C-alpha positions in Angstrom: 13.9 12.0 2.9 11.9 11.4 -0.3 12.2 7.6 0.1 11.1 7.9 3.8 8.1 10.0 2.8 7.2 7.4 0.1 7.2 4.7 2.7 5.0 6.7 5.0 2.5 7.4 2.2 2.2 3.8 0.9 2.3 2.2 4.4 -1.1 1.8 6.0 -0.3 3.4 9.3 -0.6 6.4 11.5 2.1 6.6 14.1 2.7 8.7 17.2 6.5 8.3 17.7 7.8 7.3 21.1 4.5 7.7 22.9 4.7 6.4 26.4 3.1 3.0 26.8 3.0 0.3 29.4 3.1 -3.4 28.8 -0.4 -4.0 30.2 -1.7 -2.2 27.1 -0.3 -5.0 25.0 -2.0 -7.6 27.2 -5.3 -6.4 25.7 -3.8 -6.9 22.1 -2.5 -10.4 22.5 -4.5 -11.2 25.6 -8.2 -12.1 26.0 -9.3 -8.5 25.1 -7.4 -8.8 21.8 -6.8 -11.9 19.8 -6.2 -14.3 22.8 -2.9 -15.5 21.5 -0.8 -15.3 24.8 -2.8 -18.4 26.1 -1.3 -20.4 23.2 2.2 -19.4 24.1 1.8 -21.0 27.5 1.5 -24.5 28.8 -0.2 -26.9 27.9 -0.2 -25.5 24.3 3.4 -24.1 24.0 2.8 -22.7 20.6 5.1 -19.8 19.4 5.5 -20.7 15.7 8.7 -22.7 16.0 10.3 -23.7 12.7 7.3 -22.2 10.7 8.3 -19.9 7.9 6.2 -16.8 7.3 6.9 -13.8 5.0 6.7 -10.0 4.7 6.6 -7.9 1.6 6.7 -4.1 1.8 8.2 -1.0 0.2 11.0 -1.0 2.9 12.2 -3.8 5.2 12.9 -4.3 8.9 16.5 -3.9 10.0 18.4 -7.1 10.7 20.7 -7.3 13.8 24.3 -7.6 12.7 23.5 -6.3 9.3 22.0 -2.9 9.7 23.2 -0.1 12.0 19.6 1.1 12.7 19.0 -1.9 14.9 22.5 -2.3 16.4 21.2 -1.7 19.9 18.0 -3.7 19.6 17.8 -7.5 19.4 14.1 -7.7 19.9 13.4 -9.0 16.4 15.2 -11.9 14.9 14.8 -12.4 11.2 15.5 -15.5 9.0 16.6 -13.4 6.0 16.1 -10.0 4.4 16.0 -9.2 0.6 15.7 -6.4 -1.9 13.1 -7.7 -4.3 14.5 -11.1 -5.4 18.1 -10.6 -4.4 20.0 -10.1 -1.1 19.4 -6.9 0.8 22.1 -4.3 0.9 23.4 -3.4 4.4 21.9 -0.2 5.8 19.7 0.3 2.7 15.9 0.2 2.5 15.5 -0.1 6.3 12.1 1.3 7.3 10.5 1.8 10.8 7.1 0.9 9.4 8.3 -2.5 8.2 10.1 -3.0 11.5 6.9 -2.3 13.5 5.0 -4.8 11.3 7.7 -7.5 11.8 7.5 -6.8 15.5 3.8 -7.7 15.6 4.7 -11.1 14.2 8.0 -12.2 15.7 9.2 -9.8 18.5 10.7 -11.8 21.4 10.9 -8.8 23.7 9.4 -9.9 27.0 7.3 -6.8 27.5 6.2 -6.6 23.9 6.1 -10.1 22.4 5.0 -10.8 18.9 2.1 -13.2 18.1 4.5 -15.9 16.9 8.0 -15.1 18.4 9.4 -18.5 17.4 8.5 -18.2 13.7 11.1 -17.7 10.9 10.3 -14.4 9.2 11.6 -13.7 5.7 11.2 -10.1 4.5 11.7 -8.4 1.2 11.7 -4.7 0.3 10.4 -3.8 -3.1 12.3 -0.5 -3.0 11.3 3.1 -3.8 8.0 3.3 -5.5 9.4 6.0 -7.9 10.8 3.3 -10.2 9.0 0.2 -9.0 5.5 -1.0 -9.4 3.4 -4.1 -9.4 5.8 -6.3 -11.5 8.5 -5.8 -8.9 6.0 -6.3 -6.0 5.0 -9.6 -7.6 8.6 -10.6 -8.0 9.3 -9.8 -4.3 6.2 -11.8 -3.2 7.3 -14.8 -5.3 10.8 -14.7 -3.9 9.5 -14.8 -0.3 7.1 -17.7 -1.2 10.1 -19.7 -2.4 12.1 -19.3 0.8 12.6 -22.1 3.4 12.8 -24.6 0.5 9.4 -23.4 -0.8 7.7 -24.0 2.5 6.3 -20.6 3.6 2.9 -20.8 5.2 1.7 -17.2 5.2 2.9 -13.9 3.7 2.0 -10.4 5.0 1.2 -7.4 2.9 1.1 -4.2 4.9 1.2 -2.1 1.8 -0.6 -1.8 -1.5 -1.0 0.1 -4.7 -3.3 3.0 -5.5 -5.4 2.7 -8.6 -3.9 6.0 -9.8 -0.7 4.1 -10.4 -2.2 1.1 -12.2 -1.3 1.2 -15.9 -4.7 -0.2 -17.1 -7.1 2.5 -18.6 -9.9 3.3 -16.2 -8.6 0.8 -13.7 -11.1 -0.6 -11.2 -11.1 -3.2 -8.4 -12.1 -6.0 -10.7 -9.5 -8.5 -9.6 -7.4 -8.0 -12.8 -4.6 -5.7 -11.6 -1.2 -7.5 -12.1 -0.4 -7.6 -8.3 -3.9 -9.0 -7.5 -3.6 -11.7 -10.1 -0.1 -12.5 -8.8 -1.4 -12.9 -5.2 -4.1 -15.3 -6.3 -1.7 -17.2 -8.6 0.9 -17.5 -5.8 -1.7 -18.5 -3.2 -2.5 -21.6 -5.3 0.9 -22.4 -6.8 3.0 -21.9 -3.6 0.1 -22.9 -1.3 0.5 -19.8 0.9 -2.1 -17.7 2.7 -1.7 -14.0 1.9 -2.9 -11.6 4.7 -3.5 -8.3 3.1 -4.0 -5.0 5.0 -7.5 -3.8 4.1 -8.0 -0.6 2.2 -8.0 2.3 4.6 -9.1 6.0 4.1 -10.3 7.8 1.0 -8.3 7.1 -2.1 -6.3 4.6 -0.2 -4.2 1.7 -1.5 -6.8 -0.8 -2.7 -4.7 -3.1 -4.9 -4.5 -6.1 -4.1 -7.5 -6.0 -1.7 -9.6 -7.2 -4.7 -7.9 -10.6 -4.4 -10.0 -13.8 -4.1 -7.6 -16.3 -2.5 -6.1 -14.3 0.4 -7.5 -12.8 3.5 -8.1 -9.0 3.8 -7.9 -7.5 7.3 -9.7 -4.5 8.7 -8.7 -3.1 12.1 -10.5 -2.7 15.4 -10.3 -0.3 18.3 -11.0 -0.7 22.0 -14.3 0.0 23.8 -14.0 -0.5 27.6 -10.6 -2.1 27.0 -11.8 -4.7 24.6 -11.1 -4.7 20.9 -14.6 -5.0 19.6 -15.4 -2.1 17.2 -14.4 -1.6 13.6 -12.2 1.5 13.7 -13.6 4.6 12.0 -10.5 4.9 9.8 -11.5 1.8 7.9 -13.4 2.3 4.7 -17.1 2.2 5.0 -19.3 -0.5 3.6 -20.0 -0.4 -0.1 -23.4 1.2 0.3 -22.7 3.5 3.2 -22.0 7.0 2.1 -20.1 6.1 -1.1 -20.4 8.4 -4.0 -21.0 6.9 -7.5 -17.6 8.2 -8.5 -15.9 5.9 -6.0 -17.7 2.7 -7.0 -15.2 0.2 -8.3 -12.4 2.5 -7.3 -12.3 1.8 -3.6 -14.6 -1.1 -3.4 -14.7 -4.4 -5.3 -16.9 -4.4 -8.3 -20.3 -6.1 -8.2 -20.6 -5.9 -4.4 -18.1 -8.6 -3.8 -16.9 -8.4 -0.2 -13.4 -7.2 0.4 -12.9 -7.7 4.1 -12.4 -11.2 5.6 -11.5 -10.5 9.2 -11.0 -7.8 11.8 -7.9 -7.7 14.1 -6.7 -5.1 16.6 -5.1 -2.1 15.0 -5.6 1.1 17.1 -2.9 2.4 19.4 -0.8 -0.8 19.3 2.5 -0.4 21.3 5.5 -1.6 19.4 9.3 -1.2 19.5 11.0 1.1 16.9 14.4 0.1 15.4 16.2 2.2 18.0 14.4 0.3 20.8 12.1 3.1 21.8 8.4 2.5 22.3 5.9 3.6 19.6 2.1 3.6 19.4 0.8 2.7 16.0 -2.6 2.6 14.3 -3.8 1.1 11.0 -4.6 -2.0 9.1 -0.8 -2.5 8.7 -0.7 -3.8 12.2 -3.9 -5.8 12.0 -2.9 -8.0 9.0 0.4 -9.3 10.6 -1.6 -10.7 13.6 -3.4 -12.9 11.1 -0.2 -13.9 9.4 1.5 -14.8 12.7 -1.6 -16.7 14.0 -1.1 -19.0 11.0 2.4 -19.8 12.3 0.9 -20.8 15.7 -1.6 -23.1 14.1 0.9 -24.6 11.7 3.3 -25.4 14.5 0.5 -27.3 16.1 -0.4 -29.1 12.8 3.3 -30.1 12.3 3.4 -31.4 15.9 0.2 -33.5 15.3 1.6 -35.0 12.2 5.1 -35.7 13.7 3.4 -37.6 16.5 1.1 -39.4 14.0 -2.2 -38.3 15.6 -5.4 -39.5 13.9 -7.3 -37.1 11.7 -4.1 -35.2 10.8 -2.5 -35.1 7.4 -0.5 -32.8 5.1 -3.9 -31.3 4.1 -3.6 -29.2 7.3 -1.0 -27.0 5.5 -3.3 -25.8 2.7 -4.0 -22.1 2.6 -7.7 -22.7 2.0 -7.8 -24.7 5.3 -6.2 -21.8 7.2 -8.6 -19.3 5.6 -11.7 -21.4 6.5 -10.4 -22.1 10.0 -9.6 -18.4 10.7 -12.9 -17.1 9.3 -15.1 -19.8 10.9 -13.6 -19.3 14.4 -13.9 -15.5 14.3 -15.9 -13.7 17.1 -19.3 -12.2 16.1 -21.7 -12.2 19.0 -20.7 -12.8 22.7 -21.9 -16.0 24.2 -24.1 -15.7 27.2 -22.5 -18.6 29.0 -24.7 -21.4 27.7 -22.5 -22.2 24.7 -25.3 -21.6 22.2 -23.3 -18.9 20.5 -20.3 -21.2 20.2 -18.5 -19.7 23.2 -17.6 -16.5 21.4 -15.9 -13.9 23.6 -17.1 -10.6 22.2 -19.8 -8.8 20.2 -18.1 -7.0 17.3 -19.8 -3.8 16.1 -19.3 -1.8 12.9 -18.9 1.9 12.5 -22.6 2.4 12.8 -22.6 0.4 16.0 -24.5 -2.5 14.4 -23.5 -6.1 15.1 -23.4 -9.2 12.8 -27.1 -10.0 13.5 -28.0 -6.6 12.0 -26.0 -7.2 8.9 -27.1 -8.0 5.3 -24.7 -11.0 5.5 -26.8 -12.5 8.3 -30.1 -11.9 6.5 -29.2 -12.5 2.9 -27.9 -16.0 1.8 -26.4 -14.4 -1.3 -24.0 -12.3 0.9 -21.5 -14.4 2.8 -19.5 -11.7 4.6 -20.2 -8.3 6.2 -18.8 -5.3 4.2 -17.0 -3.9 7.3 -16.6 -6.9 9.6 -16.0 -9.8 7.2 -16.6 -13.0 9.2 -15.8 -11.3 12.5 -12.9 -10.6 14.8 -9.7 -12.7 14.8 -9.5 -14.9 17.9 -6.3 -17.0 17.8 -7.4 -19.3 20.6 -10.8 -20.0 19.0 -8.9 -20.7 15.7 -6.8 -23.2 17.6 -10.0 -24.8 19.0 -11.5 -25.0 15.5 -8.3 -26.4 14.0 -7.4 -28.9 16.8 -10.7 -30.7 16.2 -9.0 -32.3 13.2 -9.8 -33.3 9.7 -13.0 -35.3 9.0 -13.9 -36.8 5.7 -17.5 -37.1 4.4 -17.2 -40.9 4.1 -18.5 -41.2 7.7 -20.5 -39.1 10.2 -18.5 -36.1 11.5 -18.2 -34.5 15.0 -19.7 -31.2 16.0 -16.5 -29.3 15.3 -14.0 -30.1 12.5 -12.6 -29.2 9.1 -11.8 -30.9 5.8 -9.9 -30.5 2.6 -11.7 -32.2 -0.3 -12.9 -31.8 -3.9 -16.2 -31.8 -5.6 -17.2 -32.4 -9.3 -19.3 -30.2 -11.5 -23.0 -30.7 -10.8 -22.3 -32.9 -7.8 -22.5 -32.3 -4.1 -20.6 -33.6 -1.0 -22.5 -34.2 2.3 -21.1 -34.1 5.8 -23.6 -35.8 8.2 -23.2 -34.5 11.7 -23.0 -37.5 14.1 -25.1 -36.0 16.9 -28.4 -34.0 16.8 -28.0 -30.2 17.1 -29.4 -28.3 20.0 -32.4 -26.1 19.4 -31.6 -22.3 19.3 -27.8 -23.1 19.1 -25.8 -21.4 16.3 -23.9 -23.1 13.6 -20.9 -21.6 11.9 -19.8 -23.1 8.6 -17.2 -21.7 6.2 -16.3 -22.9 2.7 -13.2 -21.6 0.9 -11.9 -22.2 -2.6 -9.6 -20.5 -5.1 -10.1 -18.4 -8.2 -8.0 -20.1 -10.9 -5.2 -17.7 -12.1 -2.5 -19.1 -14.4 0.9 -17.6 -15.3 1.5 -16.9 -19.0 5.0 -18.3 -18.7 6.8 -17.0 -21.8 10.2 -18.5 -21.0 8.8 -21.7 -19.4 10.9 -21.4 -16.2 7.8 -21.9 -14.0 8.4 -18.6 -12.3 7.0 -15.1 -12.8 9.4 -12.7 -14.5 9.0 -9.0 -15.1 7.3 -8.6 -18.5 5.1 -11.7 -18.0 1.4 -11.6 -17.1 -1.4 -13.8 -15.8 -4.6 -15.3 -17.2 -7.7 -15.2 -15.1 -9.7 -18.4 -15.7 -12.5 -17.3 -13.3 -14.1 -18.7 -10.2 -16.2 -21.8 -10.1 -19.5 -21.3 -8.2 -19.9 -23.4 -5.1 -22.8 -23.2 -2.7 -23.1 -24.2 1.0 -26.1 -25.6 2.9 -27.1 -26.8 6.3 -30.0 -29.2 5.7 -32.0 -31.8 7.6 -30.3 -35.1 7.5 -33.1 -36.9 5.6 -33.5 -34.1 3.0 -32.5 -34.9 -0.6 -33.1 -31.5 -2.3 -30.7 -28.7 -1.2 -33.1 -25.9 -1.7 -36.2 -27.5 -0.3 -34.5 -29.0 2.8 -32.1 -26.2 3.6 -32.3 -24.7 7.1 -29.6 -22.2 6.2 -27.6 -21.5 3.1 -24.8 -19.4 1.6 -25.2 -19.1 -2.2 -23.1 -16.1 -3.4 -22.4 -16.2 -7.1 -19.4 -13.9 -7.0 -17.4 -14.7 -3.8 -14.7 -17.3 -3.2 -16.1 -17.9 0.3 -19.4 -19.1 1.5 -20.2 -18.6 5.2 -23.2 -19.6 7.3 -23.9 -18.3 10.8 -27.4 -19.2 11.8 -29.5 -20.6 14.7 -31.0 -24.1 14.6 -34.8 -23.8 14.9 -35.4 -27.3 16.2 -33.4 -30.0 17.8 -32.7 -32.7 15.2 -30.2 -34.4 12.9 -28.5 -32.3 10.2 -25.9 -32.4 7.5 -23.7 -29.9 5.7 -23.8 -29.9 1.9 -21.2 -28.5 -0.5 -22.6 -28.1 -4.0 -20.7 -27.4 -7.2 -23.3 -25.2 -8.9 -21.6 -23.7 -12.0 -18.3 -24.5 -13.8 -16.1 -21.7 -15.1 -12.8 -23.5 -15.3 -11.9 -27.0 -14.2 -14.5 -29.7 -13.7 -13.2 -30.7 -10.2 -12.9 -28.0 -7.5 -10.7 -28.5 -4.4 -12.1 -26.7 -1.4 -11.8 -26.4 2.4 -14.6 -26.6 4.9 -14.7 -25.7 8.6 -17.7 -26.2 10.8 -18.6 -25.5 14.5 -21.9 -26.6 16.0 -23.5 -27.4 19.4 -24.5 -31.1 19.8 -27.1 -32.5 22.2 -25.2 -34.3 25.0 
């Protein structure tokens, strides 16, 4: 009973067991009112995450059919493998309904309640009881999952976290230096995997590792009029909205750095329990895995494009920074009125104060790339597919209105992407730049893996800036139409209207060096050209 209570406490969820639900409710989760993923399951896309490995790390683990009695009557979830930390899982031990629900969001192949990526290969590790385990064991578990499938795991889901009260550092704050946070940022780069982290939820929640730089933190939305378009009240408020001084740095990232990247559905989500009974669940726990599994859909498409040798496709499509830029840049902010000027977005997302992205400081202040509650907006799997399917375009030639790239820039230099066609007046442009904080392992035994007792070295975040400038402009500041120039975030994001029809270019500028002299980055852009 104690272990079960522990899982409930550390899991980011609120469940109402065996609540009666109908399949049509799920339609609004994976359908057009939710993340619009069902469209991708069907012809002509036929994307269900086939052969793509994704991961899950939690305190407990989902039951595996044929291995655990808890799921002996339920075959809805097929798992690639289950573990206890970095070893094999023990039969009938550590099985947790919360972890099973989270797994169901990703890979359920139940016809009435399908997962986002029912064809993906899910590897799941249980850290074990929090009584004797902490961040070292959690890091060990994450590394073990990242090394599965011959080291080819594209995304890992964290629907759990650590409270600052358990962090061994004196006067611990969300400064990015907790062991588990450093581990996530290190693993992101070394294993090239996108971590989707359930956003901190409620007072005194479980904020570590939501102060990461290289992953994606996910808040959750609730329905209004059947559409998932409002940041749920149970998410933490923005940094300046009703937060006492005592909480500064304890629930929110230091220095005003934005913690939320994306919003996904998470209120009253119908899922199957291990015993096969229906369950309605609420929380960021069930929003994050929608992001994780959307990566599987996109990666299946990328592998297909490379297998058939399509132009503008390369191994670069697998990079976690590319996935992050694509997911953020394609997110819904403001519903399009039908003329395409707002990039065909399907909903207007509002925060807890009923304000939309155009009301936010992120929209008005170039030094703030993301909204404190909404991040870049609401996850839309189909729009992410549209963004990604436009392909990779290098800056050596003019680029189309929609595309992405994985590239590098040197200290003091800039890289320009000249848009091939003039942009339409009053149309919006969305551009997202993503790069990594450099975290290195202090590898005492030189085995190139993290071991309990080892730690990490934070080498900081190089400062990159992002501009939309007139095509004939030389100076970034003087010619900039829009800019994103945060000094503390690992993302720059532009969403702005074009004042006048004309020719434009996107500029990535390496403003300030803190570690290496060459910085890899990913860029995604979406604009509206003149016909």
